Backbone as CSV, one residue per row, in Angstrom:
resi,resn,N_x,N_y,N_z,CA_x,CA_y,CA_z,C_x,C_y,C_z
1,MET,49.448,9.957,-89.418,47.907,9.552,-89.149,48.001,8.288,-88.100
2,ARG,48.799,7.411,-88.553,48.908,6.137,-87.692,49.254,6.391,-86.376
3,SER,50.258,7.289,-86.132,50.733,7.703,-84.741,49.741,8.343,-84.050
4,GLY,48.853,9.200,-84.579,47.774,9.950,-83.762,46.793,8.851,-83.326
5,LYS,46.366,7.883,-84.224,45.497,6.767,-83.795,45.923,6.097,-82.567
6,MET,47.366,5.744,-82.712,48.125,4.909,-81.638,48.080,5.763,-80.422
7,ARG,48.185,7.050,-80.433,48.181,7.836,-79.249,46.856,7.815,-78.611
8,TYR,45.855,7.805,-79.407,44.419,7.883,-78.986,44.150,6.660,-78.208
9,ILE,44.484,5.539,-78.835,44.328,4.186,-78.152,45.098,4.160,-76.959
10,LEU,46.303,4.508,-76.910,46.957,4.448,-75.629,46.397,5.280,-74.599
11,ILE,45.796,6.507,-74.820,45.012,7.158,-73.850,43.867,6.516,-73.217
12,ILE,42.967,5.859,-74.084,41.835,5.159,-73.633,42.262,3.888,-72.804
13,MET,43.296,3.175,-73.199,43.562,2.081,-72.429,44.200,2.568,-70.901
14,ALA,44.900,3.604,-70.938,45.397,4.076,-69.649,44.203,4.634,-68.837
15,THR,43.121,5.042,-69.326,42.118,5.553,-68.528,41.391,4.427,-67.918
16,ILE,41.081,3.328,-68.843,40.377,2.143,-68.372,41.315,1.398,-67.190
17,PHE,42.605,1.246,-67.427,43.476,0.674,-66.316,43.501,1.486,-64.957
18,GLY,43.270,2.728,-65.131,43.408,3.590,-63.834,42.090,3.348,-63.138
19,LEU,40.934,3.276,-63.916,39.642,2.954,-63.157,39.652,1.690,-62.646
20,ALA,40.143,0.773,-63.472,40.090,-0.678,-62.711,41.005,-0.634,-61.420
21,THR,42.138,-0.041,-61.468,43.026,-0.015,-60.306,42.384,0.640,-59.126
22,ALA,41.666,1.531,-59.235,40.970,2.322,-58.120,40.085,1.583,-57.616
23,THR,39.157,0.957,-58.502,38.019,-0.005,-58.115,38.540,-1.149,-57.154
24,SER,39.533,-1.770,-57.693,40.094,-2.909,-56.980,40.679,-2.687,-55.719
25,GLN,41.214,-1.416,-55.466,41.996,-0.988,-54.202,40.695,-0.576,-53.241
26,LYS,39.625,-0.039,-53.616,38.591,0.051,-52.665,37.869,-1.069,-52.157
27,LYS,37.968,-2.272,-53.051,37.479,-3.432,-52.478,38.496,-4.144,-51.570
28,ILE,39.817,-3.927,-51.800,40.892,-4.629,-51.095,40.682,-4.018,-49.531
29,THR,40.587,-2.694,-49.495,40.696,-2.268,-48.232,39.258,-1.546,-47.463
30,PRO,38.462,-2.349,-47.182,37.038,-1.943,-46.684,37.097,-1.641,-45.411
31,VAL,38.064,-1.947,-44.451,38.033,-1.801,-42.956,38.694,-0.420,-42.741
32,ASP,37.759,0.193,-41.766,38.247,1.564,-41.322,38.936,1.217,-39.974
33,ASN,40.182,1.531,-39.689,40.895,1.225,-38.510,40.838,2.437,-37.514
34,ASP,40.031,3.330,-37.702,39.811,4.427,-36.791,39.317,3.903,-35.552
35,PRO,40.160,3.938,-34.335,39.691,3.439,-32.916,38.585,4.262,-32.221
36,ASP,38.421,5.398,-32.567,37.263,6.221,-32.119,35.885,6.289,-32.731
37,LYS,36.061,5.423,-33.791,34.601,5.292,-34.608,33.553,4.557,-33.802
38,PRO,32.486,4.988,-33.603,31.480,4.005,-32.846,31.376,2.698,-33.616
39,ALA,30.721,1.749,-32.781,30.491,0.510,-33.308,29.507,0.335,-34.198
40,GLN,29.575,-0.495,-35.089,28.226,-0.557,-36.198,27.222,-1.432,-35.536
41,PRO,26.047,-1.160,-36.089,24.806,-1.918,-35.467,24.994,-3.415,-35.876
42,ILE,24.375,-4.232,-35.065,24.366,-5.591,-35.288,23.139,-5.954,-35.820
43,LEU,23.173,-6.896,-36.970,22.102,-7.320,-37.634,21.535,-8.690,-37.219
44,HIS,20.327,-8.871,-36.469,19.949,-9.995,-35.937,18.943,-10.700,-36.870
45,TYR,19.037,-11.993,-37.036,17.987,-12.563,-37.977,17.250,-13.700,-37.035
46,TYR,17.566,-13.959,-35.787,16.826,-14.963,-35.022,16.564,-14.291,-33.560
47,ASP,15.398,-14.707,-32.990,15.230,-14.105,-31.581,15.917,-14.848,-30.553
48,LYS,15.861,-14.564,-29.309,16.576,-15.158,-28.137,16.246,-16.631,-28.088
49,HIS,15.185,-17.102,-28.681,14.845,-18.495,-28.640,15.351,-19.300,-29.713
50,GLY,16.015,-18.634,-30.656,16.485,-19.363,-31.925,15.618,-19.551,-33.032
51,GLU,14.362,-18.965,-32.862,13.574,-18.902,-34.038,13.775,-17.676,-34.985
52,PRO,13.736,-17.964,-36.311,13.832,-16.907,-37.405,12.838,-15.865,-37.278
53,LEU,13.353,-14.460,-37.431,12.462,-13.385,-37.365,11.924,-12.997,-38.857
54,GLU,10.872,-12.391,-38.806,10.337,-12.020,-40.061,11.196,-10.990,-40.874
55,GLU,11.641,-10.151,-39.930,12.733,-9.187,-40.543,13.761,-8.899,-39.570
56,PRO,15.002,-8.569,-40.086,16.160,-8.555,-39.305,15.877,-7.209,-38.299
57,VAL,16.620,-7.381,-37.191,16.516,-6.149,-36.216,17.954,-5.769,-35.940
58,LEU,17.925,-4.486,-35.955,19.278,-3.775,-35.739,19.337,-3.149,-34.304
59,PHE,20.424,-3.249,-33.471,20.481,-2.535,-32.221,22.125,-2.524,-31.915
60,ILE,22.490,-1.506,-31.075,23.916,-1.217,-30.678,24.268,-1.995,-29.380
61,SER,25.075,-3.095,-29.384,25.250,-4.017,-28.274,26.002,-3.319,-27.306
62,GLN,26.853,-2.251,-27.484,27.595,-1.576,-26.395,26.686,-0.744,-25.675
63,THR,25.609,-0.158,-26.288,24.769,0.808,-25.528,23.564,0.171,-24.896
64,ASP,23.555,-1.274,-25.055,22.174,-1.920,-24.526,22.422,-2.406,-23.113
65,THR,22.394,-1.480,-22.133,22.664,-1.660,-20.783,21.618,-2.033,-19.931
66,THR,20.453,-2.186,-20.450,19.114,-2.442,-19.520,19.398,-3.694,-18.978
67,THR,19.048,-3.710,-17.621,19.162,-4.913,-16.962,17.796,-5.071,-15.915
68,SER,17.280,-6.326,-15.730,16.216,-6.378,-14.827,16.350,-6.005,-13.346
69,SER,15.438,-5.161,-12.921,15.708,-4.701,-11.635,14.757,-5.521,-10.401
70,ARG,15.532,-6.232,-9.621,14.723,-6.870,-8.563,15.006,-6.386,-7.247
71,PRO,13.914,-6.593,-6.339,14.185,-6.075,-4.947,15.407,-6.671,-4.276
72,GLN,16.141,-5.665,-3.633,17.326,-6.320,-2.952,17.110,-5.881,-1.485
73,PRO,17.600,-6.901,-0.528,17.637,-6.595,0.774,18.691,-5.521,1.282
74,VAL,18.309,-4.754,2.181,19.302,-3.841,2.700,20.032,-4.119,3.949
75,TYR,19.093,-4.817,4.881,19.658,-5.195,6.111,19.955,-6.796,6.222
76,PRO,20.656,-7.163,7.181,21.134,-8.549,7.080,19.876,-9.523,7.400
77,LEU,20.049,-10.848,7.216,18.946,-11.819,7.226,18.320,-11.808,8.723
78,LEU,19.159,-11.787,9.724,18.624,-11.935,11.085,18.761,-10.552,11.632
79,TYR,17.735,-9.688,11.292,18.083,-8.293,11.842,17.821,-8.046,13.248
80,SER,16.487,-8.506,13.737,16.092,-8.350,15.137,14.902,-9.266,15.359
81,ALA,14.824,-9.243,16.897,13.568,-10.129,17.376,12.645,-9.215,17.970
82,ASN,11.387,-9.334,18.103,10.336,-8.312,18.672,9.478,-9.248,19.409
83,ILE,9.069,-8.681,20.655,8.141,-9.150,21.630,7.297,-7.961,21.794
84,GLY,5.922,-8.273,21.799,4.840,-7.354,22.050,3.691,-7.798,22.901
85,PHE,2.821,-6.759,23.356,1.864,-7.223,24.063,0.697,-6.403,23.768
86,ASN,-0.444,-7.073,23.134,-1.716,-6.431,22.726,-2.620,-6.251,23.669
87,PHE,-3.047,-4.810,23.954,-3.915,-4.482,25.162,-5.168,-3.730,24.534
88,PHE,-5.317,-3.943,23.371,-6.543,-3.049,22.595,-7.696,-3.331,23.376
89,ASP,-8.120,-4.667,23.513,-9.478,-5.078,24.241,-9.425,-4.398,25.568
90,GLY,-8.280,-4.307,26.322,-8.357,-3.715,27.504,-8.877,-2.160,27.665
91,VAL,-8.451,-1.528,26.619,-8.900,-0.148,26.373,-10.357,-0.152,26.003
92,MET,-10.837,-1.021,25.143,-12.284,-1.121,24.796,-13.027,-1.557,26.100
93,MET,-12.660,-2.274,26.947,-13.566,-2.606,28.064,-13.692,-1.450,29.040
94,ALA,-12.848,-0.665,28.880,-13.103,0.746,29.782,-14.164,1.636,29.262
95,PHE,-14.527,1.336,27.997,-15.561,1.995,27.319,-17.003,1.094,27.168
96,GLY,-16.876,-0.070,27.966,-18.063,-0.936,28.074,-17.927,-2.159,27.379
97,GLN,-17.041,-2.475,26.623,-16.892,-3.560,25.759,-16.966,-4.886,26.765
98,LYS,-17.743,-5.946,26.581,-17.828,-7.012,27.421,-16.975,-8.426,27.180
99,HIS,-16.204,-8.285,26.312,-15.183,-9.338,26.055,-13.835,-8.821,25.583
100,ALA,-12.867,-9.634,25.564,-11.622,-9.245,25.488,-10.636,-10.509,25.039
101,SER,-9.476,-10.123,24.354,-8.591,-11.030,23.977,-7.186,-10.334,24.098
102,PHE,-6.456,-10.716,25.096,-5.062,-10.262,25.402,-4.048,-11.517,24.993
103,ASP,-3.084,-10.883,24.106,-2.111,-11.892,23.647,-0.692,-11.258,23.671
104,ILE,0.445,-12.213,23.683,1.644,-11.791,23.574,2.313,-12.195,22.222
105,GLN,2.895,-11.173,21.511,3.383,-11.508,20.119,4.643,-11.555,19.917
106,ALA,5.359,-12.561,19.324,6.783,-12.660,19.119,7.046,-12.836,17.454
107,SER,8.082,-12.114,17.213,8.354,-12.202,15.690,9.771,-12.057,15.373
108,LEU,10.260,-12.376,14.219,11.654,-12.368,13.846,11.867,-11.560,12.529
109,SER,12.412,-10.453,12.513,12.685,-9.514,11.423,13.683,-10.285,10.547
110,LEU,13.255,-10.552,9.326,14.280,-10.990,8.388,14.468,-9.925,7.254
111,HIS,15.762,-9.451,7.156,16.029,-8.398,6.417,15.227,-7.269,6.644
112,ASN,14.560,-6.941,7.725,13.610,-5.913,7.978,12.543,-5.960,6.779
113,TRP,12.184,-7.083,6.443,11.294,-7.125,5.140,10.174,-8.209,5.634
114,ILE,10.509,-9.342,5.992,9.476,-10.428,6.107,9.483,-10.688,7.736
115,GLU,8.516,-10.945,8.277,8.520,-10.963,9.698,7.534,-12.380,9.919
116,PRO,8.028,-13.529,10.312,7.259,-14.510,10.856,6.670,-14.160,12.258
117,VAL,5.543,-14.469,12.485,4.840,-13.929,13.685,4.230,-15.171,14.441
118,ILE,4.205,-15.177,15.808,3.465,-16.121,16.778,2.707,-15.180,17.784
119,GLU,1.456,-15.532,17.781,0.569,-14.797,18.742,-0.100,-15.818,19.791
120,CYS,-0.075,-15.694,21.040,-0.582,-16.481,21.903,-1.293,-15.729,23.097
121,GLY,-2.440,-16.081,23.326,-3.226,-15.389,24.419,-4.439,-16.055,24.969
122,LEU,-5.232,-15.343,25.754,-6.318,-15.719,26.563,-7.531,-14.771,25.997
123,GLY,-8.743,-15.361,25.802,-9.948,-14.659,25.553,-10.912,-15.122,26.454
124,PHE,-11.846,-14.021,26.944,-13.090,-14.396,27.708,-14.133,-13.442,27.541
125,ALA,-15.337,-13.904,28.016,-16.266,-12.859,27.779,-17.548,-12.979,29.004
126,ASN,-18.003,-12.009,29.338,-19.087,-11.932,30.380,-20.117,-10.940,29.958
127,ASN,-21.214,-11.254,29.322,-22.118,-10.215,28.711,-23.633,-10.664,29.076
128,LYS,-24.289,-9.654,29.594,-25.887,-9.814,29.580,-26.285,-8.539,28.835
129,PRO,-26.848,-8.815,27.450,-27.359,-7.863,26.685,-28.619,-7.224,27.358
130,GLU,-28.628,-5.964,27.033,-29.748,-5.172,27.448,-31.092,-5.652,26.851
131,LEU,-32.236,-5.747,27.473,-33.531,-6.124,27.170,-33.501,-7.631,26.806
132,SER,-32.545,-8.320,27.463,-32.438,-9.874,27.178,-32.812,-10.673,28.372
133,ASN,-32.765,-11.913,28.373,-33.372,-12.750,29.516,-32.241,-13.930,29.723
134,PHE,-30.881,-13.648,29.478,-29.920,-14.437,29.633,-28.323,-13.755,29.953
135,ARG,-27.582,-14.389,30.337,-26.011,-13.843,30.446,-25.175,-15.015,29.847
136,TYR,-24.349,-14.486,28.999,-23.193,-15.255,28.378,-21.865,-15.235,28.914
137,ARG,-21.456,-16.393,29.441,-20.061,-16.354,29.883,-19.202,-17.203,29.267
138,ASN,-18.067,-16.717,28.790,-17.078,-17.527,28.250,-15.739,-17.646,29.121
139,LYS,-15.370,-18.601,29.734,-14.295,-18.918,30.499,-13.060,-18.469,29.782
140,PRO,-11.968,-17.993,30.560,-10.662,-17.738,30.013,-10.147,-18.890,29.246
141,SER,-10.057,-18.669,27.798,-9.577,-19.965,26.964,-8.337,-19.499,25.957
142,PHE,-7.498,-20.428,25.868,-6.188,-20.270,25.246,-6.571,-20.075,23.635
143,TYR,-5.886,-19.315,22.999,-5.833,-19.235,21.537,-4.377,-18.954,21.033
144,GLY,-4.101,-19.593,19.769,-2.909,-19.199,19.201,-2.896,-18.922,17.650
145,LYS,-2.124,-18.233,17.235,-2.044,-17.686,15.825,-0.500,-17.858,15.240
146,ILE,-0.474,-17.986,13.958,0.790,-17.908,13.400,0.704,-17.169,12.129
147,GLY,1.641,-16.550,11.611,1.467,-15.706,10.284,2.757,-14.916,9.841
148,LEU,2.614,-14.187,8.785,3.564,-13.302,8.419,3.195,-11.997,8.121
149,ASN,4.162,-10.906,8.402,4.033,-9.661,7.931,5.054,-9.120,6.898
150,TYR,4.557,-8.430,5.997,5.465,-7.939,4.858,5.527,-6.328,5.078
151,ASN,6.768,-5.854,5.237,7.171,-4.624,5.439,7.433,-3.866,4.266
152,PHE,6.731,-2.977,3.824,6.799,-2.247,2.534,8.055,-1.330,2.644
153,LEU,8.467,-0.853,3.966,9.566,0.111,4.171,10.826,-0.630,4.323
154,TYR,10.955,-1.982,3.914,12.151,-2.776,4.219,13.318,-2.113,3.860
155,LYS,13.533,-1.030,2.912,14.880,-0.272,2.690,15.066,0.833,3.456
156,SER,14.067,1.249,4.217,14.001,2.493,4.908,14.405,2.319,6.445
157,ASN,14.189,3.278,7.287,14.533,3.182,8.674,13.790,2.132,9.419
158,PRO,14.353,1.105,9.958,13.645,0.006,10.630,12.709,0.488,11.816
159,ASP,12.914,1.665,12.492,12.157,2.074,13.345,10.577,2.400,12.997
160,TYR,10.396,2.451,11.530,8.907,2.854,11.302,8.616,1.528,10.181
161,GLN,7.405,1.224,10.299,6.978,0.082,9.387,5.665,0.291,8.899
162,VAL,5.244,-0.029,7.665,3.934,-0.258,7.102,3.766,-1.446,6.593
163,PHE,3.020,-2.245,6.998,2.901,-3.812,6.480,1.694,-4.339,6.289
164,LEU,1.567,-5.333,5.554,0.379,-6.364,5.451,0.623,-7.482,6.013
165,GLY,-0.451,-8.236,6.592,-0.119,-9.545,7.093,-1.145,-10.440,6.866
166,VAL,-1.062,-11.698,7.345,-1.986,-12.723,7.381,-1.667,-13.733,8.678
167,ARG,-2.827,-14.144,9.181,-2.786,-14.901,10.395,-3.681,-15.968,10.381
168,ALA,-3.270,-17.244,10.990,-4.183,-18.482,11.050,-4.228,-18.725,12.487
169,GLY,-5.449,-18.702,12.907,-5.694,-19.158,14.317,-6.531,-20.212,14.885
170,TYR,-6.363,-20.732,16.022,-7.177,-21.814,16.383,-7.420,-21.624,17.939
171,THR,-8.632,-22.068,18.345,-8.861,-22.025,19.801,-10.017,-23.336,19.997
172,SER,-9.937,-23.644,21.240,-10.806,-24.520,21.819,-11.267,-24.139,23.034
173,PHE,-12.667,-23.832,23.310,-12.996,-23.051,24.532,-14.401,-23.737,25.059
174,LYS,-14.617,-23.239,26.288,-15.871,-23.628,27.053,-16.729,-22.364,27.314
175,TYR,-17.972,-22.496,27.236,-18.712,-21.254,27.608,-19.956,-21.861,28.226
176,GLU,-20.878,-20.819,28.785,-22.050,-21.178,29.471,-23.130,-20.220,29.328
177,ILE,-24.330,-20.332,29.165,-25.461,-19.408,29.207,-26.307,-19.512,30.491
178,THR,-26.354,-18.580,31.265,-26.933,-18.674,32.584,-28.128,-17.442,32.586
179,ASP,-28.787,-17.682,33.618,-29.836,-16.763,33.985,-30.885,-16.618,32.942
180,ILE,-31.257,-17.763,32.346,-32.243,-17.678,31.239,-33.497,-17.751,31.748
181,THR,-34.398,-16.671,31.651,-35.465,-16.494,32.380,-36.683,-16.696,31.119
182,ILE,-37.865,-17.435,31.546,-39.034,-17.428,30.605,-40.162,-17.097,31.462
183,ASN,-40.748,-16.040,31.054,-41.959,-15.616,31.845,-43.241,-16.041,31.048
184,SER,-44.177,-16.493,31.971,-45.695,-16.879,31.559,-46.572,-16.172,31.841
185,ASP,-47.289,-15.178,31.030,-48.345,-14.451,31.580,-49.526,-14.977,31.863
186,TYR,-49.793,-16.259,31.332,-51.031,-16.983,31.486,-50.882,-17.424,32.867
187,TRP,-49.739,-18.158,33.280,-49.719,-18.812,34.540,-49.114,-17.719,35.684
188,ASP,-48.662,-16.607,35.341,-48.077,-15.489,36.067,-46.863,-16.107,36.758
189,GLN,-45.978,-16.798,36.141,-44.877,-17.462,36.721,-43.618,-17.122,35.912
190,SER,-42.524,-17.407,36.513,-41.050,-17.218,35.789,-40.342,-18.357,36.060
191,ASN,-39.776,-18.929,35.088,-38.811,-20.070,35.074,-37.435,-19.762,34.717
192,LYS,-36.512,-20.040,35.396,-35.192,-19.952,35.190,-34.484,-21.190,35.108
193,PHE,-33.376,-21.079,34.132,-32.480,-22.314,33.839,-31.330,-21.828,33.271
194,SER,-30.331,-22.953,33.016,-29.006,-22.465,32.514,-28.478,-23.693,31.649
195,ILE,-27.840,-23.219,30.599,-27.150,-24.248,29.820,-25.628,-24.265,29.984
196,MET,-25.128,-25.081,30.572,-23.671,-25.229,31.342,-22.980,-26.248,30.458
197,ASN,-21.509,-26.021,30.611,-20.578,-26.887,29.890,-20.602,-26.910,28.559
198,GLN,-20.680,-25.918,27.763,-20.875,-25.783,26.347,-19.492,-25.946,25.859
199,HIS,-19.141,-26.691,24.833,-17.671,-26.929,24.171,-17.703,-26.555,22.875
200,ALA,-16.922,-25.727,22.313,-16.784,-25.531,20.812,-15.364,-25.208,20.505
201,HIS,-14.961,-25.182,19.185,-13.772,-24.892,18.671,-13.677,-24.228,17.335
202,ALA,-12.731,-23.259,16.946,-12.881,-22.712,15.702,-11.318,-22.473,15.166
203,PHE,-11.334,-22.716,13.929,-10.099,-22.589,13.002,-10.407,-21.266,12.047
204,TYR,-9.743,-20.323,12.200,-9.955,-19.003,11.345,-8.713,-18.218,10.857
205,GLY,-8.978,-17.498,9.933,-7.920,-16.697,9.417,-8.135,-15.156,9.588
206,GLN,-7.274,-14.405,9.458,-7.077,-12.879,9.505,-6.163,-12.166,8.335
207,ALA,-6.809,-11.284,7.743,-6.030,-10.432,7.100,-5.672,-9.009,7.427
208,LEU,-4.604,-8.291,7.546,-4.429,-7.176,8.310,-3.585,-6.283,7.647
209,VAL,-3.676,-4.827,8.001,-2.690,-3.757,7.685,-2.415,-3.176,8.973
210,GLY,-1.002,-2.795,9.079,-0.368,-2.368,10.312,0.574,-1.260,10.109
211,LEU,1.020,-0.782,11.290,1.808,0.509,11.508,2.571,0.418,12.708
212,LYS,3.961,0.536,12.514,4.856,0.482,13.836,5.791,1.742,13.695
213,VAL,5.724,2.316,15.121,6.346,3.707,15.204,7.241,3.529,16.402
214,LYS,8.455,4.143,16.413,9.394,3.975,17.447,8.933,4.924,18.510
215,LEU,9.117,4.659,19.784,8.903,5.656,20.890,10.282,6.119,21.524
216,TRP,10.901,5.138,21.973,12.152,5.544,22.602,13.048,4.169,22.640
217,LYS,14.300,4.454,22.015,15.223,3.528,21.984,14.782,2.170,21.229
218,TRP,14.616,1.196,22.082,14.016,-0.180,21.404,12.559,-0.470,21.748
219,VAL,11.804,0.609,22.165,10.273,0.567,22.411,9.589,1.249,21.388
220,SER,8.711,0.483,20.952,7.597,0.861,19.705,6.440,0.701,20.206
221,MET,5.519,1.441,19.408,4.035,0.972,19.327,3.563,0.608,17.938
222,GLY,2.598,-0.328,18.029,2.239,-0.985,16.922,0.615,-1.016,16.741
223,TRP,0.028,-0.695,15.731,-1.406,-0.700,15.476,-1.663,-1.765,14.327
224,SER,-2.883,-2.360,14.213,-3.154,-3.120,13.215,-4.693,-3.221,13.139
225,PHE,-5.218,-3.226,11.842,-6.707,-3.350,11.711,-6.893,-4.757,10.985
226,ARG,-7.849,-5.502,11.291,-7.993,-6.920,11.066,-9.369,-7.368,10.257
227,TYR,-9.283,-8.153,9.283,-10.562,-8.631,8.954,-10.487,-10.200,8.949
228,GLY,-11.548,-10.830,9.762,-11.444,-12.194,9.891,-12.511,-13.048,9.135
229,PHE,-12.016,-14.295,9.002,-12.991,-15.101,8.316,-12.756,-16.414,8.739
230,LYS,-13.888,-17.368,8.930,-13.907,-18.643,9.721,-13.716,-19.724,8.598
231,PHE,-12.676,-20.492,8.778,-12.398,-21.703,7.893,-13.375,-22.843,8.663
232,LYS,-13.473,-22.927,9.746,-14.299,-23.851,10.515,-14.598,-23.729,12.009
233,ALA,-15.938,-23.488,12.168,-16.225,-23.204,13.664,-17.551,-23.940,14.003
234,THR,-17.473,-24.471,15.478,-18.509,-25.358,15.750,-19.355,-24.496,16.935
235,ASN,-20.414,-24.897,17.198,-21.267,-24.452,18.291,-21.374,-25.396,19.422
236,GLY,-21.908,-24.947,20.579,-22.159,-26.056,21.695,-23.321,-26.955,21.234
237,SER,-23.439,-27.905,22.190,-24.323,-29.054,21.744,-25.814,-28.416,21.847
238,ASN,-26.139,-27.345,22.701,-27.514,-26.956,23.044,-27.612,-25.531,22.780
239,SER,-26.572,-24.822,22.130,-26.485,-23.337,22.027,-25.682,-22.894,20.770
240,ASN,-25.595,-21.627,20.506,-24.812,-21.098,19.651,-23.705,-20.076,20.194
241,VAL,-22.497,-20.004,19.710,-21.351,-19.374,20.059,-21.592,-17.927,19.772
242,TRP,-21.342,-16.852,20.886,-21.185,-15.568,20.562,-20.075,-14.986,20.214
243,PHE,-18.964,-15.529,21.193,-17.535,-14.969,21.214,-16.568,-16.147,20.986
244,ILE,-15.561,-15.793,20.099,-14.575,-16.706,19.993,-13.281,-15.898,20.294
245,PRO,-12.390,-16.656,21.313,-11.327,-16.054,21.679,-10.239,-15.795,20.611
246,GLY,-9.640,-14.617,20.639,-8.696,-14.284,19.486,-9.338,-13.751,18.249
247,TYR,-10.680,-13.924,18.089,-11.363,-13.448,16.880,-12.350,-12.514,17.125
248,GLY,-13.168,-12.619,18.226,-14.086,-11.566,18.730,-15.486,-12.010,18.292
249,THR,-16.392,-11.148,18.278,-17.683,-11.412,18.055,-18.117,-11.088,16.628
250,GLY,-17.148,-10.524,15.730,-17.441,-10.239,14.284,-16.313,-10.380,13.588
251,ALA,-16.268,-10.098,12.323,-15.068,-9.988,11.334,-14.171,-9.087,11.458
252,LEU,-14.716,-7.837,11.850,-13.606,-6.736,11.982,-12.979,-6.660,13.586
253,GLY,-11.768,-6.331,13.457,-11.032,-6.210,14.818,-9.767,-5.366,14.651
254,ALA,-9.226,-5.226,15.792,-8.008,-4.201,15.909,-6.959,-4.706,16.962
255,THR,-5.761,-4.255,16.898,-4.938,-4.456,18.014,-4.159,-3.209,18.250
256,PHE,-3.625,-3.114,19.444,-2.720,-2.031,19.953,-1.835,-2.480,20.710
257,SER,-0.457,-2.439,20.314,0.480,-3.249,21.016,1.625,-2.371,21.414
258,LEU,2.367,-2.663,22.543,3.637,-2.265,23.016,4.672,-3.129,22.590
259,ILE,5.576,-2.756,22.047,6.549,-3.552,21.195,8.158,-3.351,21.719
260,PHE,8.776,-4.538,22.157,10.215,-4.292,22.495,11.061,-5.095,21.439
261,THR,12.018,-4.380,20.843,12.871,-4.818,19.936,14.282,-5.212,20.326
262,ILE,14.665,-6.589,20.101,16.108,-7.038,20.505,16.820,-7.011,19.268
263,PRO,17.856,-5.992,19.112,18.647,-6.125,17.982,19.611,-7.349,17.948
264,ILE,19.805,-7.869,16.666,20.610,-8.978,16.460,21.842,-8.539,15.603
265,ASN,21.387,-8.012,14.417,22.414,-7.643,13.536,21.964,-6.515,12.686
266,THR,22.321,-5.162,13.134,21.768,-3.974,12.383,22.458,-3.358,11.447
267,LYS,23.640,-3.900,11.174,24.548,-3.347,10.147,23.960,-3.507,8.804
268,LYS,23.931,-2.488,7.918,23.387,-2.531,6.584,24.393,-3.526,5.728
269,ILE,23.827,-3.976,4.635,24.679,-4.748,3.709,25.257,-3.779,2.864
270,GLU,26.563,-3.940,2.535,27.300,-3.152,1.500,27.354,-3.937,0.259
271,ARG,27.040,-3.188,-0.786,27.015,-3.927,-2.170,27.942,-3.065,-3.134
272,ASN,28.794,-3.827,-3.812,29.564,-3.391,-4.761,29.120,-3.262,-5.925
273,ILE,28.992,-2.005,-6.640,28.320,-1.992,-7.986,29.243,-1.678,-9.005
274,THR,29.088,-2.586,-10.063,30.316,-2.357,-11.076,29.377,-1.824,-12.358
275,LEU,30.199,-0.860,-12.799,29.611,-0.122,-14.033,30.110,-0.743,-15.195
276,PRO,29.276,-0.712,-16.307,30.062,-1.427,-17.726,31.250,-0.508,-18.263
277,ASP,31.890,-1.156,-18.745,32.941,-0.498,-19.460,32.766,-0.276,-20.958
278,PHE,32.725,1.069,-21.276,32.422,1.430,-22.537,33.818,1.976,-23.398
279,SER,34.881,1.787,-22.686,36.185,2.035,-23.343,36.425,1.424,-24.443
280,ASN,36.105,0.021,-24.505,36.282,-0.687,-25.661,35.320,-0.852,-26.500
281,LYS,35.294,-0.187,-27.687,34.151,-0.039,-28.619,33.986,-1.313,-29.357
282,GLY,35.004,-2.205,-29.652,34.913,-3.567,-30.193,34.569,-3.173,-31.835
283,GLU,34.588,-4.368,-32.508,34.357,-4.322,-33.822,32.876,-4.882,-34.319
284,PRO,32.343,-4.586,-35.252,31.047,-4.995,-35.699,31.372,-6.586,-35.996
285,HIS,30.259,-7.292,-35.651,30.349,-8.753,-35.706,29.178,-9.279,-36.368
286,VAL,29.225,-10.592,-36.764,28.259,-11.224,-37.433,27.163,-11.887,-36.467
287,SER,25.958,-11.698,-36.677,24.991,-12.369,-35.869,23.916,-13.185,-36.594
288,GLY,23.556,-14.196,-36.042,22.820,-15.121,-36.770,23.316,-15.838,-37.895
289,GLY,24.710,-15.787,-38.019,25.313,-16.527,-39.066,25.103,-15.884,-40.400
290,ILE,24.633,-14.600,-40.540,24.752,-13.889,-41.744,25.585,-12.862,-41.682
291,PRO,26.632,-12.698,-42.628,27.589,-11.474,-42.754,26.782,-10.337,-42.761
292,GLU,27.596,-9.264,-42.217,27.157,-7.959,-42.367,27.257,-7.440,-43.861
293,PRO,26.272,-6.698,-44.314,26.206,-6.206,-45.848,27.305,-5.157,-45.998
């Protein structure tokens, strides 16, 4: 009887010892050494500014390959220089326009992207409006403009451009109003006089959209449509200005130019792209000073 009880007690003790041993072995070896096992998610308790989060955030660092995409130049810094002649008003004079502004344009293409531009020219006018009693003459006067073009096709073929631009222009000019006729029905007489040596100046800006297309080798044609606005403009001492050299008679204007391109460095920029290495899976690590559960 005693030997039976003793045997029963030994069986119970052996069972308890076996369970305790298995549990202790599981706690001692928690690390899985399988090299092909995907990395465990990282538990974050703080944001990128070091501020504590309301709730932890999990993500896989090895698969987080998102990077910010920024515009990159494709062509060298000094790509080309351009010289153009604007003759749009010459064409319009053939259809009856009474004023004109002719200018030479020079620009430097930076990365085929940004183009600083200088425009210098002469503007004049000679107009006798219909059913009027005067003639307006603007002597050939110098004007100058500076500005920038932004080419939206900077990664494409440089022979073709679509761009936006801005200009700031200034001119100082002289004009006169002649053949001013005043009729008197009462006295049945006509009097004529002129307003001479009128001087004015104008500081103005222009916003434009344009297009450039290659014709042959280094010869291209360029078009632009412009909207002008006056920063500061004066009138003559005894009259009002009708025409401003380089600006025109109103806010809307256009150019039509023959452009010659001088290549400087037309070789494309070669970029080495390094792809991320996913071969090293890595081990799960602690983030934010809190151990993994």
